[in-house]
C-alpha positions as CSV (number, residue, x, y, z in Angstrom):
1,M,12.2,-57.8,5.7
2,G,15.9,-58.5,4.8
3,V,16.8,-62.2,4.3
4,G,13.8,-64.3,3.4
5,G,12.3,-67.1,5.4
6,S,12.5,-67.2,9.2
7,F,16.1,-65.8,9.3
8,W,15.4,-64.0,12.6
9,D,14.3,-67.2,14.2
10,L,17.6,-68.8,13.2
11,L,19.5,-66.0,15.0
12,K,17.2,-65.6,18.0
13,P,19.0,-68.2,20.3
14,Y,22.1,-66.0,20.1
15,A,20.4,-62.7,21.0
16,R,21.4,-60.9,24.2
17,H,18.6,-59.4,26.3
18,E,19.7,-55.9,27.4
19,G,18.0,-53.4,29.7
20,A,17.3,-49.7,29.4
21,G,20.8,-48.8,30.5
22,Y,22.6,-50.6,27.7
23,L,22.4,-47.7,25.3
24,R,23.5,-45.0,27.8
25,G,26.4,-43.0,26.4
26,R,26.4,-45.0,23.1
27,R,25.9,-43.8,19.6
28,V,23.2,-45.6,17.6
29,A,22.2,-45.4,14.0
30,V,18.4,-45.4,13.5
31,D,16.7,-46.6,10.3
32,L,14.2,-43.8,10.0
33,S,12.0,-45.5,7.4
34,F,11.5,-48.4,9.8
35,W,10.2,-46.1,12.5
36,V,7.9,-44.2,10.1
37,I,6.3,-47.4,8.6
38,S,6.0,-49.8,11.5
39,H,5.0,-47.5,14.4
40,S,2.8,-45.1,12.4
41,A,0.8,-48.1,11.1
42,A,0.4,-49.5,14.6
43,I,-0.9,-46.2,16.0
44,R,-3.3,-45.8,13.1
45,A,-4.6,-49.3,13.9
46,R,-5.3,-48.3,17.5
47,S,-6.5,-44.8,16.7
48,P,-7.7,-44.4,13.1
49,H,-8.2,-40.6,13.6
50,A,-4.7,-39.9,14.8
51,R,-3.2,-36.7,13.4
52,L,0.1,-37.3,11.7
53,P,1.2,-40.3,13.7
54,H,4.6,-40.4,12.1
55,L,5.6,-37.1,13.7
56,R,4.1,-38.0,17.0
57,T,5.9,-41.3,17.2
58,L,9.2,-39.8,16.1
59,F,8.9,-36.9,18.6
60,F,8.3,-39.1,21.7
61,R,10.7,-41.9,20.6
62,T,13.5,-39.5,20.1
63,L,13.0,-37.9,23.5
64,S,12.9,-41.3,25.2
65,L,16.0,-42.5,23.3
66,F,17.9,-39.3,24.0
67,S,16.9,-38.5,27.6
68,K,15.5,-41.7,29.3
69,M,17.9,-44.2,27.7
70,G,20.8,-41.7,27.4
71,A,21.7,-42.6,23.8
72,F,23.1,-40.4,21.0
73,P,20.9,-41.3,18.0
74,V,22.0,-40.8,14.4
75,F,19.1,-40.9,11.9
76,V,19.5,-42.4,8.5
77,V,17.2,-41.6,5.6
78,D,16.8,-43.9,2.6
79,G,18.0,-42.7,-0.8
80,Q,17.0,-43.9,-4.2
81,P,15.7,-47.5,-4.1
82,S,17.7,-50.1,-6.0
83,P,16.1,-51.4,-9.2
84,L,16.8,-54.9,-7.9
85,K,14.1,-54.2,-5.2
86,S,11.3,-53.4,-7.7
87,Q,9.9,-56.9,-7.5
88,V,9.7,-56.9,-3.7
89,R,8.1,-53.5,-3.8
90,A,5.5,-54.7,-6.2
91,A,4.8,-57.8,-4.1
92,R,4.3,-55.6,-1.0
93,F,1.9,-53.5,-3.0
94,F,-0.1,-56.6,-4.1
95,R,-0.1,-57.9,-0.5
96,G,-1.2,-54.6,1.0
97,S,-4.0,-54.3,-1.6
98,G,-5.3,-57.8,-0.8
99,M,-4.5,-59.1,-4.2
100,D,-3.2,-62.6,-5.0
101,L,0.6,-62.7,-5.4
102,A,0.2,-65.2,-8.3
103,A,-1.0,-62.3,-10.3
104,L,2.3,-60.5,-9.8
105,P,3.7,-59.7,-13.2
106,S,7.3,-60.8,-14.1
107,T,9.8,-58.1,-13.4
108,E,13.0,-59.7,-14.7
109,A,13.5,-56.8,-17.0
110,E,13.2,-54.3,-14.2
111,A,15.5,-56.3,-11.8
112,S,18.7,-54.9,-13.2
113,A,21.0,-52.2,-12.2
114,D,20.6,-50.6,-15.6
115,A,16.9,-50.3,-15.3
116,P,15.3,-46.9,-14.6
117,V,14.8,-46.2,-10.9
118,Q,11.2,-46.1,-9.8
119,P,10.6,-43.2,-7.4
120,R,9.2,-43.9,-3.9
121,N,5.6,-43.3,-2.9
122,A,5.0,-39.5,-2.9
123,K,3.0,-39.7,0.4
124,F,5.8,-41.7,2.2
125,T,8.4,-39.3,0.8
126,R,6.4,-36.3,2.3
127,Y,6.2,-38.1,5.6
128,V,10.0,-38.7,5.7
129,E,10.7,-35.0,4.9
130,D,8.4,-33.9,7.7
131,C,10.4,-36.2,10.0
132,V,13.7,-34.8,8.8
133,E,12.5,-31.3,9.5
134,L,11.4,-32.3,13.0
135,L,14.8,-33.9,13.7
136,E,16.7,-30.9,12.6
137,Y,14.7,-28.7,15.0
138,L,15.5,-31.2,17.7
139,G,19.2,-30.9,17.0
140,M,19.7,-34.6,15.9
141,P,22.2,-35.5,13.1
142,V,20.6,-36.8,9.9
143,L,22.4,-38.6,7.2
144,R,21.1,-39.6,3.7
145,A,22.0,-42.9,2.2
146,K,22.6,-43.6,-1.5
147,G,20.2,-46.5,-1.4
148,E,19.0,-48.6,1.6
149,G,19.0,-46.9,5.0
150,E,20.0,-50.1,6.8
151,A,23.1,-50.3,4.5
152,L,24.4,-46.9,5.7
153,C,23.5,-47.9,9.3
154,A,25.6,-51.0,8.9
155,Q,28.5,-49.1,7.4
156,L,28.5,-46.6,10.2
157,N,28.6,-49.5,12.7
158,N,31.2,-51.4,10.8
159,Q,33.5,-48.4,10.6
160,G,33.1,-47.5,14.3
161,H,31.1,-44.3,13.9
162,V,28.2,-45.7,15.9
163,D,28.0,-48.6,18.4
164,A,24.8,-50.2,17.2
165,C,22.0,-50.1,14.6
166,I,18.3,-50.0,15.3
167,T,16.5,-51.7,12.4
168,S,14.3,-54.8,11.8
169,D,15.9,-55.6,8.4
170,S,18.1,-58.7,8.9
171,D,20.2,-57.9,5.9
172,A,21.9,-55.2,8.0
173,F,24.3,-58.1,8.9
174,L,25.0,-58.6,5.2
175,F,25.9,-54.9,4.8
176,G,28.5,-55.3,7.6
177,A,26.7,-54.4,10.9
178,K,28.3,-55.7,14.1
179,T,25.5,-55.0,16.6
180,V,21.8,-54.8,15.6
181,I,18.8,-54.0,17.9
182,K,15.7,-55.4,16.3
183,V,12.9,-54.0,18.5
184,L,13.3,-51.2,21.0
185,R,10.6,-50.4,23.6
186,S,11.8,-47.8,26.0
187,N,8.5,-47.9,28.1
188,C,8.8,-51.6,28.9
189,K,10.3,-53.4,31.8
190,E,11.2,-56.4,29.5
191,P,14.7,-56.3,28.0
192,F,15.1,-55.8,24.3
193,E,16.9,-58.2,21.8
194,C,20.4,-57.2,20.9
195,Y,22.2,-59.3,18.2
196,N,26.0,-59.2,18.1
197,M,27.9,-60.6,15.1
198,A,30.5,-62.1,17.3
199,D,27.9,-64.2,19.1
200,I,26.4,-65.4,15.8
201,E,29.9,-66.3,14.5
202,S,30.6,-68.4,17.6
203,G,27.2,-70.0,17.7
204,L,26.4,-70.7,14.1
205,G,29.8,-70.2,12.5
206,L,28.3,-67.6,10.1
207,K,30.2,-64.6,8.8
208,R,29.3,-61.8,6.5
209,K,29.9,-63.5,3.1
210,Q,28.3,-66.7,4.3
211,M,25.2,-64.7,5.2
212,V,25.3,-63.2,1.7
213,A,25.4,-66.7,0.2
214,M,22.4,-67.6,2.4
215,A,20.5,-64.6,1.1
216,L,21.2,-65.7,-2.5
217,L,19.8,-69.2,-1.8
218,V,16.8,-68.3,0.4
219,G,15.9,-64.9,-1.1
220,S,16.0,-61.3,0.1
221,D,14.6,-57.9,-0.6
222,H,16.6,-57.9,-3.9
223,D,15.7,-61.4,-5.0
224,L,12.2,-62.4,-3.8
225,H,12.3,-66.1,-4.7
226,G,15.9,-67.3,-4.3
227,V,16.5,-70.9,-5.2
228,P,13.5,-73.2,-5.0
229,G,13.7,-75.8,-2.2
230,F,16.0,-73.7,0.0
231,G,14.9,-72.6,3.4
232,P,17.0,-71.0,6.2
233,E,18.0,-74.3,7.7
234,T,18.9,-75.9,4.4
235,A,20.9,-72.9,3.3
236,L,22.7,-72.8,6.7
237,R,23.7,-76.4,6.4
238,F,25.0,-75.8,2.8
239,V,27.0,-72.7,3.5
240,Q,28.6,-74.2,6.6
241,L,30.4,-76.7,4.2
242,F,32.6,-73.8,3.1
243,D,34.6,-71.1,4.9
244,E,33.9,-67.4,4.3
245,D,36.8,-66.8,2.0
246,N,35.7,-69.2,-0.8
247,V,31.9,-69.7,-0.2
248,L,31.0,-67.2,-3.0
249,A,33.6,-68.7,-5.3
250,K,32.1,-72.1,-4.8
251,L,28.6,-70.7,-5.7
252,Y,30.1,-69.4,-8.9
253,E,31.5,-72.9,-9.7
254,I,28.1,-74.5,-9.0
255,G,26.4,-71.9,-11.1
256,K,28.7,-72.9,-14.0
257,G,27.9,-76.5,-13.5
258,V,31.1,-77.6,-11.7
259,Y,30.8,-80.0,-8.7
260,P,32.6,-78.1,-5.9
261,F,33.3,-81.0,-3.5
262,I,36.0,-82.7,-5.7
263,E,39.2,-80.6,-6.1
264,G,41.5,-80.5,-9.0
265,V,41.1,-80.9,-12.8
266,S,39.1,-84.0,-12.3
267,A,36.1,-82.2,-10.9
268,P,33.1,-83.6,-12.7
269,N,30.2,-81.6,-14.2
270,I,27.1,-81.6,-12.1
271,D,25.0,-82.9,-15.0
272,D,27.3,-85.9,-15.3
273,L,26.9,-87.0,-11.7
274,P,24.9,-90.1,-11.1
275,S,21.5,-90.0,-9.6
276,P,21.5,-90.9,-5.9
277,S,19.3,-93.9,-6.5
278,T,21.4,-95.5,-9.3
279,K,24.6,-96.1,-7.3
280,S,24.4,-99.0,-4.9
281,L,26.0,-99.0,-1.5
282,P,28.9,-101.4,-1.1
283,R,28.4,-104.2,1.5
284,A,30.5,-103.5,4.5
285,R,28.6,-105.3,7.2
286,S,29.5,-108.9,8.1
287,P,26.7,-111.5,8.8
288,H,25.1,-111.2,12.2
289,C,23.1,-113.5,14.3
290,S,19.3,-113.0,14.1
291,H,18.8,-114.1,17.7
292,C,21.4,-112.0,19.7
293,G,22.4,-109.5,16.9
294,H,26.2,-110.1,17.3
295,P,28.6,-111.0,14.5
296,G,28.2,-114.7,13.4
297,N,25.1,-116.7,12.6
298,K,22.5,-118.3,14.8
299,K,23.5,-121.9,13.9
300,N,27.1,-121.5,15.1
301,H,26.0,-119.6,18.2
302,I,23.6,-122.4,19.2
303,K,26.4,-125.0,18.7
304,D,29.5,-123.2,20.0
305,G,28.0,-120.1,21.8
306,C,28.5,-116.3,21.1
307,N,31.7,-114.7,22.4
308,F,29.9,-111.4,23.1
309,C,27.0,-113.0,25.0
310,L,29.3,-115.3,27.1
311,V,30.9,-112.2,28.5
312,D,27.7,-110.6,29.7
313,S,25.8,-113.7,30.8
314,L,25.9,-117.4,31.4
315,E,23.9,-118.2,28.3
316,N,25.4,-119.1,25.0
317,C,23.2,-116.8,23.0
318,V,20.9,-114.2,24.5
319,E,17.9,-112.8,22.7
320,K,18.6,-109.2,21.6
321,P,16.4,-106.5,23.3
322,A,14.2,-104.0,21.4
323,G,16.2,-101.2,19.8
324,F,19.5,-103.2,20.0
325,I,22.4,-101.6,18.1
326,C,25.5,-103.6,17.4
327,E,28.8,-101.8,18.2
328,C,31.1,-104.1,16.3
329,P,33.7,-102.6,13.9
330,S,31.8,-103.7,10.8
331,C,28.6,-102.1,11.9
332,D,30.3,-98.9,12.8
333,K,31.9,-98.8,9.3
334,A,28.6,-99.6,7.7
335,R,26.9,-96.7,9.5
336,D,29.6,-94.3,8.6
337,M,29.4,-95.2,5.0
338,K,25.6,-94.8,5.1
339,V,25.9,-91.3,6.6
340,Q,28.6,-90.4,4.1
341,R,26.5,-91.6,1.2
342,R,23.4,-89.8,2.5
343,N,25.4,-86.5,2.7
344,E,26.8,-87.0,-0.8
345,N,23.3,-87.6,-2.2
346,W,22.1,-84.4,-0.5
347,Q,25.1,-82.4,-1.8
348,I,24.4,-83.6,-5.4
349,K,20.7,-82.8,-5.0
350,V,21.2,-79.2,-3.8
351,C,24.0,-78.6,-6.3
352,K,21.7,-79.6,-9.2
353,R,19.0,-77.3,-7.9
354,I,21.4,-74.4,-7.8
355,A,22.9,-75.2,-11.2
356,A,19.3,-75.2,-12.7
357,E,19.0,-71.5,-11.9
358,T,19.9,-69.0,-14.6
359,N,22.3,-66.1,-13.8
360,F,23.2,-67.6,-10.4
361,P,24.7,-66.1,-8.3
362,N,23.6,-62.6,-9.1
363,E,26.8,-60.5,-9.1
364,E,24.9,-57.2,-8.7
365,I,23.3,-58.4,-5.4
366,I,26.7,-59.5,-4.1
367,N,28.3,-56.2,-5.0
368,L,25.4,-54.4,-3.4
369,Y,25.8,-56.2,-0.1
370,L,29.6,-56.0,0.1
371,S,29.8,-52.3,-0.9
372,D,31.1,-49.8,1.7
373,D,30.0,-46.7,-0.3
374,N,26.5,-46.1,1.0
375,L,26.6,-42.5,2.0
376,D,25.2,-39.8,-0.3
377,N,28.2,-37.6,0.2
378,E,31.5,-37.7,-1.6
379,N,33.4,-36.3,1.3
380,G,32.7,-39.3,3.5
381,V,31.0,-39.5,6.9
382,P,30.7,-36.0,8.4
383,L,31.4,-35.1,12.0
384,L,28.5,-36.2,14.0
385,T,27.3,-33.5,16.4
386,W,24.2,-33.1,18.6
387,N,23.0,-29.5,18.8
388,K,20.6,-27.9,21.2
389,P,16.9,-27.9,20.0
390,D,15.6,-24.7,18.5
391,M,12.7,-24.3,20.9
392,E,10.8,-21.4,19.2
393,I,10.8,-23.0,15.8
394,L,10.0,-26.4,17.3
395,V,7.0,-25.1,19.2
396,D,5.7,-23.3,16.0
397,F,6.2,-26.5,13.9
398,L,4.4,-28.9,16.3
399,S,1.7,-26.4,17.0
400,F,1.0,-26.2,13.3
401,K,1.4,-29.9,12.5
402,Q,0.0,-31.5,15.6
403,N,-2.2,-28.7,17.0
404,W,-0.5,-28.9,20.4
405,E,-0.4,-26.1,22.9
406,P,3.0,-24.5,23.3
407,A,3.0,-25.2,27.1
408,Y,2.4,-28.9,26.3
409,I,5.4,-29.0,23.9
410,R,7.7,-27.2,26.3
411,Q,6.6,-29.5,29.1
412,R,7.4,-32.6,27.1
413,M,10.8,-31.2,26.1
414,L,12.0,-30.6,29.7
415,P,13.5,-34.2,30.0
416,M,15.6,-33.6,26.9
417,L,16.7,-30.2,28.0
418,S,17.7,-31.4,31.4
419,T,19.8,-34.2,29.9
420,I,21.6,-31.7,27.6
421,Y,22.2,-29.4,30.6
422,L,23.6,-32.2,32.7
423,R,25.9,-33.3,29.9
424,E,27.2,-29.8,29.5
425,M,27.7,-29.4,33.2
426,A,29.6,-32.8,33.3
427,S,31.9,-31.6,30.6
428,S,32.3,-28.1,32.1
429,Q,31.0,-26.5,28.9
430,S,27.8,-25.0,30.2
431,K,27.6,-21.3,29.7
432,S,24.4,-21.1,31.8
433,F,23.9,-22.3,35.3
434,L,20.1,-22.5,34.8
435,L,18.1,-25.2,33.2
436,Y,15.9,-23.7,30.5
437,D,17.1,-20.3,31.8
438,Q,14.8,-20.5,34.8
439,Y,15.6,-23.5,37.0
440,K,18.8,-24.2,39.0
441,F,19.9,-27.5,40.6
442,H,18.6,-27.8,44.2
443,S,19.0,-31.3,45.6
444,I,18.5,-35.1,45.0
445,Q,15.3,-36.3,46.5
446,R,15.6,-40.1,46.3
447,I,16.4,-43.0,44.0
448,K,13.5,-44.0,41.8
449,I,13.1,-47.2,39.8
450,R,11.4,-46.7,36.4
451,Y,11.0,-49.5,33.9
452,G,13.6,-51.6,35.8
453,H,16.3,-48.9,35.7
454,P,17.3,-46.7,38.7
455,Y,17.2,-42.9,38.4
456,Y,17.7,-39.9,40.6
457,L,14.7,-37.8,41.4
458,V,16.3,-34.4,41.0
459,K,14.7,-31.3,42.5
460,W,15.2,-28.0,40.5
461,K,14.4,-24.6,42.1
462,R,12.9,-21.9,40.0
463,V,14.8,-18.6,40.2
464,T,13.1,-15.5,41.5
465,R,12.3,-12.5,39.5
466,S,15.2,-10.6,40.9
467,M,17.6,-13.2,39.4
468,I,16.3,-12.6,35.9
469,S,15.8,-8.9,36.2
470,N,18.4,-8.3,33.6
471,D,16.3,-10.0,31.0
472,S,13.8,-8.2,28.9
473,P,10.2,-8.0,30.1
474,S,9.0,-10.1,27.1
475,K,11.4,-12.8,28.0
476,Q,10.3,-12.8,31.7
477,T,6.7,-13.1,30.6
478,E,7.6,-16.0,28.3
479,L,9.6,-17.8,31.0
480,E,6.9,-17.4,33.6
481,G,4.3,-18.8,31.3
482,K,6.1,-22.0,30.3
483,N,4.7,-24.1,33.2
484,D,1.2,-22.6,33.5
485,K,-0.3,-25.8,32.1
486,V,1.2,-28.1,34.7
487,E,-0.7,-29.3,37.7
488,V,0.6,-31.2,40.7
489,L,-1.0,-34.5,41.5
490,D,-1.1,-36.5,44.8
491,G,1.0,-39.3,43.3
492,D,4.8,-39.3,43.4
493,D,5.6,-40.3,39.9
494,E,2.9,-39.0,37.5
495,V,1.8,-35.5,36.6
496,V,-0.6,-34.8,33.7
497,D,-1.8,-31.7,31.8
498,E,-5.1,-30.4,33.1
499,E,-6.3,-29.3,29.7
500,E,-5.0,-32.3,27.8
501,E,-8.1,-33.5,26.0
502,E,-6.6,-34.4,22.6
503,P,-8.3,-37.3,20.9
504,T,-5.2,-38.3,19.0
505,M,-3.3,-39.4,22.1
506,I,-3.3,-43.0,23.3
507,S,-2.6,-44.3,26.8
508,E,0.9,-44.1,28.3
509,T,0.7,-47.8,29.1
510,T,1.0,-48.7,25.4
511,E,4.5,-49.7,24.2
512,L,4.1,-47.7,21.0
513,L,3.9,-44.3,22.6
514,D,7.3,-44.1,24.4
515,E,6.3,-40.8,25.9
516,P,8.8,-39.6,28.6
517,D,7.7,-39.0,32.1
518,V,6.1,-35.7,32.6
519,P,8.1,-33.5,35.1
520,Q,6.3,-32.8,38.4
521,V,6.0,-29.3,39.6
522,L,5.8,-28.4,43.3
523,D,4.5,-24.9,43.9
524,D,4.0,-23.2,47.3
525,D,3.6,-19.6,48.4
526,K,7.3,-18.8,48.2
527,D,9.1,-21.1,45.8
528,C,8.4,-23.3,42.8
529,F,10.3,-26.6,42.3
530,L,10.5,-29.0,39.4
531,L,11.1,-32.8,39.8
532,T,12.7,-34.8,37.0
533,D,14.1,-38.3,36.6
534,E,17.8,-38.1,35.7
535,D,20.6,-40.7,35.1
536,I,22.6,-41.5,38.2
537,E,26.0,-41.4,36.6
538,L,25.2,-38.2,34.7
539,V,24.2,-36.4,37.9
540,N,27.2,-37.7,39.7
541,A,29.5,-36.3,37.0
542,A,27.6,-32.9,36.7
543,F,27.2,-32.2,40.5
544,P,29.7,-34.4,42.3
545,D,29.5,-32.6,45.7
546,E,25.7,-32.8,45.9
547,A,25.7,-36.4,44.8
548,Q,28.3,-37.3,47.4
549,R,26.3,-35.6,50.1
550,F,23.1,-37.5,49.0
551,Q,25.0,-40.8,49.1
552,E,26.3,-40.1,52.6
553,E,22.8,-39.3,53.8
554,Q,21.6,-42.5,52.2
555,R,24.3,-44.5,54.0
556,L,23.4,-42.9,57.3
557,K,19.7,-43.7,56.8
558,E,20.5,-47.3,56.0
559,A,22.8,-47.6,59.1
560,K,20.1,-46.1,61.4
561,S,17.4,-48.4,59.8
562,I,19.6,-51.5,60.4
563,A,20.3,-50.5,64.0
564,R,16.6,-49.9,64.6
565,K,15.6,-53.2,63.2
566,S,18.3,-55.0,65.2
567,K,17.0,-53.4,68.4
568,L,13.5,-54.5,67.6
569,N,14.6,-58.1,67.0
570,V,16.5,-58.2,70.3
571,A,13.6,-56.8,72.2
572,G,11.3,-59.4,70.6
573,F,13.3,-62.2,72.2
574,E,13.4,-60.7,75.7
575,T,10.7,-61.7,78.3
576,P,8.9,-58.5,79.3
577,K,8.9,-57.6,83.0
578,G,5.9,-56.6,85.0
579,P,2.2,-57.1,84.1
580,R,1.5,-57.6,80.4
581,P,-1.2,-55.4,78.9
582,S,-4.5,-57.0,78.2
583,G,-5.1,-58.1,74.6
584,V,-1.5,-59.1,74.0
585,Q,-1.1,-62.7,72.9
586,L,1.1,-64.8,75.2
587,S,3.7,-67.3,74.2
588,I,3.1,-71.0,74.8
589,K,5.3,-71.1,77.9
590,E,3.7,-68.1,79.5
591,F,0.2,-69.4,78.7
592,Y,1.0,-72.7,80.3
593,R,2.4,-71.1,83.4
594,S,-0.5,-68.7,83.8
595,K,-3.0,-71.5,83.4
596,K,-1.1,-73.6,85.9
597,G,-0.9,-70.8,88.4
598,L,-4.6,-69.8,88.2
599,S,-6.0,-73.2,88.7
600,G,-8.8,-73.1,91.3
601,D,-7.6,-76.2,93.1
602,S,-4.0,-75.2,93.5
603,G,-2.2,-75.4,96.7
604,K,-1.1,-72.5,98.8
605,D,2.2,-72.4,97.0
606,G,0.5,-72.4,93.6
607,S,1.5,-76.0,92.8
608,R,-1.1,-78.4,91.5
609,K,-1.9,-81.4,93.7
610,S,-1.4,-84.8,92.3
611,S,-5.0,-85.7,93.2
612,D,-6.5,-82.8,91.2
613,V,-6.1,-84.3,87.8
614,D,-5.6,-87.9,87.1
615,L,-2.7,-87.8,84.7
616,S,-2.5,-91.4,84.0
617,K,0.5,-92.4,82.0
618,N,-1.7,-94.6,79.9
619,L,-3.4,-91.6,78.4
620,P,-2.0,-90.1,75.2
621,K,0.1,-87.0,75.5
622,S,-2.4,-84.8,73.7
623,V,-5.1,-85.8,76.2
624,R,-2.9,-85.1,79.1
625,R,-2.1,-81.7,77.7
626,R,-5.7,-80.8,77.3
627,L,-6.5,-81.9,80.9
628,L,-3.7,-79.7,82.2
629,F,-4.9,-76.6,80.3
630,D,-8.6,-77.1,80.9
């Protein structure tokens, strides 16, 4: 949730729409609870009998984020929930149970930092622990927060450990985040929304402390109601009256009953301010003519004329049009005073609403948002490392939890393994020249567009038995059986498992699955090849010679194609010599000449006699043309 109201709608005009390549090579902090709750619920809505959808979603989303989008994800787990959030948690329980929120009991005693911490739901905690175990087998770094997961994501982003945060909680900006990705769909051609704090500051003039002030007024996860009468637009208008350095100090003054818009010792108390309706507006507008609307009166204008009307017309006093607005100095001054008085009345009104609240602003909420100590580790942020997945334990874990076949798991893991292999080759740290200990780089087939982003279609050749003769027989048998479940299809881009009949899976076209592309296997009598989609820049860095050779071949093909097309275009404009084959459509000139030459009454030289057809000049041109052709 984050900040109450439609806070995301307020920020949406300043969102950037980024494509799949935006996260390539970047570190991103992922709020794990957000993935577990939102996407598991969506999958259960589509497939009620799904088996452990939180593990399935996390597995495929992590593979897509790491291999397809090329990011380095850091997963953040929630710690102990804040006692200030107990009221929101109770409201969510009432809403999820279909109960009326009016029956929600008062939790003022619980909403304190000194109140005992209520543990999280046992089922949800078990789900999170399963996800953490899966991520450790995948080699992903996992950090545990003291409190809210989005708070640690924002701290990592603010301190430069990661480049962006993936969370739907808008209060990540209040915790100090600089770049927030709200919704991420990797299997979608449409770009995703990326919010930068710099764009929000330049567009709305909002900074971190001003957003904290808005959360105090509108409401948030730690204060469900906020101040009555305040929505996002009203709160935005109010906080824009102060700069970031003193906006919270001004809220403290208003909470104590001090009117903040008059500086010095003469600042009045809010309760002593007059009501907006009791103070009359001073008269600043001079009399105006009721006929033309200009300064003066109608009687004098009829007698002596209007100076303003004489300039624009020959009449002494012209009747004013509908919607006429006088631009004289007295009218401008009156309008300015009216606007100023309206703003003063609004300021007094909102200040009285704020002063009526008890314990405002809540200092515990302010300290929670501005704290930079959100990691459950006294030694600070550890070194973030991405390890290789432990395939044997991962296969056993998913086989037990999801009831998947080992060959199916290894097949889905190949995009991630190829990405790790290419990164190691690019950094010259690879100890093995084989992908998955059985495939070596062969060639680049072509450039392939997937979800609006270009990839290389890389061809890997499986090594022969003689090349792995040094391995143990058990390992050879295991390597040979890893692709037994894969079958080649006639299409270029899709390969499916022949024995994949699992009812828990949903279609690949859904945006919730994020399942990576299944590698294609080409098998003939002699060799076995594997086709995978790889990032262009990564392949260029890992195998520069092969990439350069492929690019030169592409340039030669394009040059030949352009030359061939140019020859065809030139040949199309030339008149063919000799008899034209039957069934070929003639041009209008050739058709006219052929009809003229084949006329039955033509002369010996092929010319038409003037007496054959009466081409009277009085006939229309279209009629004469028909007579000639017929």
